[in-house]
C-alpha positions as CSV (number, residue, x, y, z in Angstrom):
1,X,59.0,82.3,328.9
2,X,61.3,81.3,331.1
3,X,65.3,82.1,330.9
4,X,66.6,80.0,334.2
5,X,69.1,78.1,333.2
6,X,68.9,74.5,333.3
7,X,70.9,71.9,331.4
8,X,70.1,68.8,329.5
9,X,72.2,66.4,327.4
10,X,72.7,63.1,325.8
11,X,75.0,60.2,326.7
12,X,76.6,57.4,324.9
13,X,79.5,55.9,322.8
14,X,79.1,56.5,319.5
15,X,77.2,59.9,320.1
16,X,78.0,62.2,316.9
17,X,75.1,60.8,315.4
18,X,72.1,62.1,317.8
19,X,69.5,63.6,317.0
20,X,68.2,64.0,320.2
21,X,70.3,67.7,320.6
22,X,67.9,69.3,317.7
23,X,64.4,67.4,318.6
24,X,64.9,68.7,322.2
25,X,66.3,72.1,321.6
26,X,63.4,72.4,318.7
27,X,61.0,71.6,322.1
28,X,62.7,74.4,324.2
29,X,62.7,77.1,321.4
30,X,58.9,76.3,320.8
31,X,58.5,76.8,324.3
32,X,60.1,79.1,325.4
33,X,62.9,77.9,327.4
34,X,65.7,80.7,326.6
35,X,67.8,79.3,329.5
36,X,67.9,75.3,328.2
37,X,70.4,74.4,326.6
38,X,70.7,70.2,325.5
39,X,74.3,69.0,324.7
40,X,75.7,65.8,323.6
41,X,78.4,63.7,325.4
42,X,80.7,60.9,324.6
43,X,80.1,58.5,327.9
44,X,81.0,54.9,328.0
45,X,80.4,52.6,331.0
46,X,83.1,53.2,332.7
47,X,83.1,57.3,332.1
48,X,79.5,56.9,333.2
49,X,80.0,57.3,337.0
50,X,82.0,59.7,337.4
51,X,80.2,61.7,334.4
52,X,77.2,61.4,336.1
53,X,78.7,62.2,339.9
54,X,79.9,65.7,338.8
55,X,75.9,66.8,337.7
56,X,75.5,69.9,339.8
57,X,72.0,71.7,340.8
58,X,71.9,73.5,337.1
59,X,71.1,70.0,335.4
60,X,67.4,68.7,334.5
61,X,68.1,65.4,333.4
62,X,69.5,63.7,330.9
63,X,69.1,60.9,327.9
64,X,70.9,57.5,327.5
65,X,71.7,55.1,324.6
66,X,73.9,52.6,324.4
67,X,76.3,51.5,325.8
68,X,74.5,52.8,328.6
69,X,70.7,51.9,329.3
70,X,71.9,48.9,331.7
71,X,74.7,50.3,333.9
72,X,73.2,53.3,334.6
73,X,70.6,51.7,337.1
74,X,72.9,51.0,340.4
75,X,73.5,55.1,339.9
76,X,69.8,56.1,340.5
77,X,67.8,57.0,343.2
78,X,65.2,55.1,341.7
79,X,63.6,53.3,337.9
80,X,60.3,52.9,337.0
81,X,58.4,50.1,336.3
82,X,58.4,50.2,332.9
83,X,62.3,50.3,333.1
84,X,62.5,48.0,335.8
85,X,60.7,45.7,333.0
86,X,63.3,45.6,330.3
87,X,65.8,46.3,333.0
88,X,66.9,49.7,330.7
89,X,67.0,53.6,331.4
90,X,67.0,55.5,328.8
91,X,65.6,58.8,330.8
92,X,67.1,60.4,334.2
93,X,65.3,63.1,335.9
94,X,67.1,65.0,338.2
95,X,65.0,65.9,341.2
96,X,65.0,69.3,343.3
97,X,66.3,67.4,346.3
98,X,68.7,65.8,344.5
99,X,67.3,61.8,343.4
100,X,68.3,60.5,340.1
101,X,65.1,59.2,338.5
102,X,65.3,56.5,336.2
103,X,62.8,55.8,333.3
104,X,62.1,54.2,329.7
105,X,60.3,55.9,327.3
106,X,61.3,53.7,324.2
107,X,58.5,51.5,325.1
108,X,55.3,54.2,325.4
109,X,57.3,56.1,322.5
110,X,56.7,52.8,320.0
111,X,53.2,52.6,321.2
112,X,52.5,56.4,320.2
113,X,54.2,55.9,317.3
114,X,51.6,52.9,315.9
115,X,48.6,54.6,317.4
116,X,49.6,57.9,315.2
117,X,50.1,55.4,312.4
118,X,46.5,53.8,313.8
119,X,47.6,50.8,315.0
120,X,46.2,50.1,318.4
121,X,45.5,46.2,318.7
122,X,46.6,43.3,316.6
123,X,46.2,39.9,316.7
124,X,49.3,38.4,315.8
125,X,53.0,40.4,315.4
126,X,56.6,39.5,314.4
127,X,59.8,41.0,315.3
128,X,63.2,40.7,313.1
129,X,65.9,40.6,315.2
130,X,66.5,39.9,318.9
131,X,69.3,42.7,320.4
132,X,67.7,45.6,323.7
133,X,65.3,47.2,320.8
134,X,63.5,43.6,320.5
135,X,63.3,43.8,324.4
136,X,61.9,46.8,324.1
137,X,59.5,45.9,321.3
138,X,58.2,42.8,323.0
139,X,57.1,45.2,326.4
140,X,55.2,47.4,324.1
141,X,53.7,44.6,322.3
142,X,52.4,43.7,325.7
143,X,50.3,46.2,325.8
144,X,49.1,45.8,321.8
145,X,49.3,42.1,321.2
146,X,46.7,39.9,321.8
147,X,47.4,36.9,320.5
148,X,51.4,35.5,320.2
149,X,54.7,37.5,318.7
150,X,57.0,35.3,316.9
151,X,60.8,36.6,316.8
152,X,63.1,35.6,313.7
153,X,66.6,35.0,315.3
154,X,70.4,33.7,314.6
155,X,71.1,31.2,316.9
156,X,69.7,29.1,320.5
157,X,71.2,32.2,322.4
158,X,69.3,34.4,321.2
159,X,66.3,32.2,320.8
160,X,66.7,31.7,324.8
161,X,66.5,35.6,325.6
162,X,63.5,36.5,323.8
163,X,61.7,33.4,325.4
164,X,62.9,35.1,328.3
165,X,61.8,37.8,328.0
166,X,59.0,37.3,326.5
167,X,57.7,34.9,329.9
168,X,59.0,38.3,331.8
169,X,57.0,40.8,330.3
170,X,53.5,38.3,329.9
171,X,54.0,37.5,325.9
172,X,53.4,34.3,324.3
173,X,56.7,34.5,321.8
174,X,57.7,31.7,319.7
175,X,60.9,31.5,318.2
176,X,61.7,31.2,314.5
177,X,64.5,30.8,311.9
178,X,66.3,33.7,311.0
179,X,66.6,31.9,307.5
180,X,62.7,31.7,307.7
181,X,62.5,35.6,308.0
182,X,60.7,35.8,304.5
183,X,57.2,34.3,306.8
184,X,57.5,37.4,308.9
185,X,56.0,39.5,306.5
186,X,52.8,38.2,306.5
187,X,52.0,38.7,309.9
188,X,49.2,41.5,310.3
189,X,52.4,44.0,312.4
190,X,56.4,43.3,311.7
191,X,58.7,45.3,313.9
192,X,62.4,45.3,312.7
193,X,64.7,45.9,315.3
194,X,68.3,44.8,313.3
195,X,70.7,47.3,312.0
196,X,71.2,48.7,309.0
197,X,71.6,46.1,306.1
198,X,70.1,43.6,307.7
199,X,66.6,43.2,306.1
200,X,67.3,44.7,302.4
201,X,67.1,40.7,301.5
202,X,63.4,40.5,302.5
203,X,62.9,43.6,300.3
204,X,61.7,41.9,297.2
205,X,59.3,39.0,299.6
206,X,56.8,41.9,300.7
207,X,53.3,40.5,300.1
208,X,51.1,42.1,297.9
209,X,48.3,43.1,300.4
210,X,50.9,44.2,303.6
211,X,50.1,45.1,307.0
212,X,52.3,47.3,309.2
213,X,55.7,47.6,309.7
214,X,58.0,49.2,312.3
215,X,61.2,49.8,311.4
216,X,63.5,51.5,314.1
217,X,66.3,52.5,312.0
218,X,65.7,56.9,311.0
219,X,69.2,56.7,309.1
220,X,69.7,55.7,305.7
221,X,65.9,56.7,305.5
222,X,64.0,54.7,304.1
223,X,65.7,51.3,304.1
224,X,64.8,48.9,301.0
225,X,62.6,47.0,303.2
226,X,60.4,50.3,304.2
227,X,60.3,51.5,300.5
228,X,59.5,48.3,299.4
229,X,57.0,47.9,301.9
230,X,55.6,51.3,300.4
231,X,55.0,50.8,297.3
232,X,52.8,47.6,297.7
233,X,50.0,49.8,300.1
234,X,51.8,48.8,303.7
235,X,51.9,51.1,306.5
236,X,55.6,52.1,307.7
237,X,56.2,53.7,310.9
238,X,60.0,54.4,311.1
239,X,62.9,54.8,313.4
240,X,62.3,59.0,313.7
241,X,59.3,58.0,314.9
242,X,59.4,56.6,317.6
243,X,62.9,58.7,318.7
244,X,60.1,61.7,318.2
245,X,57.9,60.6,320.2
246,X,60.4,59.0,323.1
247,X,62.1,62.4,323.4
248,X,58.8,63.8,323.6
249,X,58.2,62.2,326.7
250,X,61.7,63.2,328.0
251,X,60.7,67.3,327.0
252,X,58.2,67.0,329.2
253,X,59.4,64.7,332.0
254,X,62.5,67.0,332.3
255,X,61.3,70.8,332.4
256,X,57.4,69.4,333.5
257,X,55.8,71.1,330.5
258,X,53.4,69.6,328.6
259,X,52.7,68.8,325.8
260,X,55.5,69.2,324.3
261,X,55.6,70.3,320.6
262,X,55.5,66.6,318.9
263,X,55.0,68.8,315.5
264,X,57.9,71.6,315.9
265,X,60.0,68.2,317.1
266,X,59.4,66.0,314.2
267,X,60.0,69.1,311.5
268,X,63.6,70.1,312.6
269,X,64.3,65.9,312.9
270,X,63.3,65.5,309.3
271,X,65.3,68.9,308.7
272,X,68.4,67.8,310.1
273,X,68.2,63.9,308.2
274,X,67.5,65.9,304.9
275,X,70.9,68.0,305.8
276,X,73.0,65.0,306.0
């Protein structure tokens, strides 16, 4: 048991929906860290420097969601290679000597979630969407995909962004128009990074023998695409899987205790979602 008072939190805007407090608190309870707390704070880009500047020695670290993952970088003393590769930090650890260290646990979290479902390597993949999560998906695919990744996007600007990320991450990115997104579903691994509702129109196009779908949403769940995928016998990795695996890594970094209790954290997240 540890009764040392330490604080952590998740920052973002909007933040009221975040499941992170549920997951981290479940980990603290399982690890016997009775003096630890984990809260959520509504913080936008303008307020971030002031918030970070006020943190005292009781703080162990904090998590970041949109729109702060890039905005926090100038406020840090060091950033991991993983975070630098996508210019996005979702985890900050405060060291005993006051340094602020940034990392990105979304990328290894994606890989861990896929491996948990038996996906270690694929010959090719498709990504639906081109936002911030899509760049993390490309970084994860750089480690597990042997061949090309086809990105289904809207517009020339998004296409250029994805090509740029591919070049930077060492991934062969092929661009396809969003109107042809049904073709993506034939890939052995499909990563859907789009907002709720964006892929609903694809539900009727799920192939008879689908591969693996990684849908990064967790609420509402299942999405129509995920439900249709499961109905055809395909493997589905959901947003809660990603959220839990990236939170496991955050807990380990902030507390110095490993392994973090994956099962207890997932159970807490499932209970919280069921109660919404």
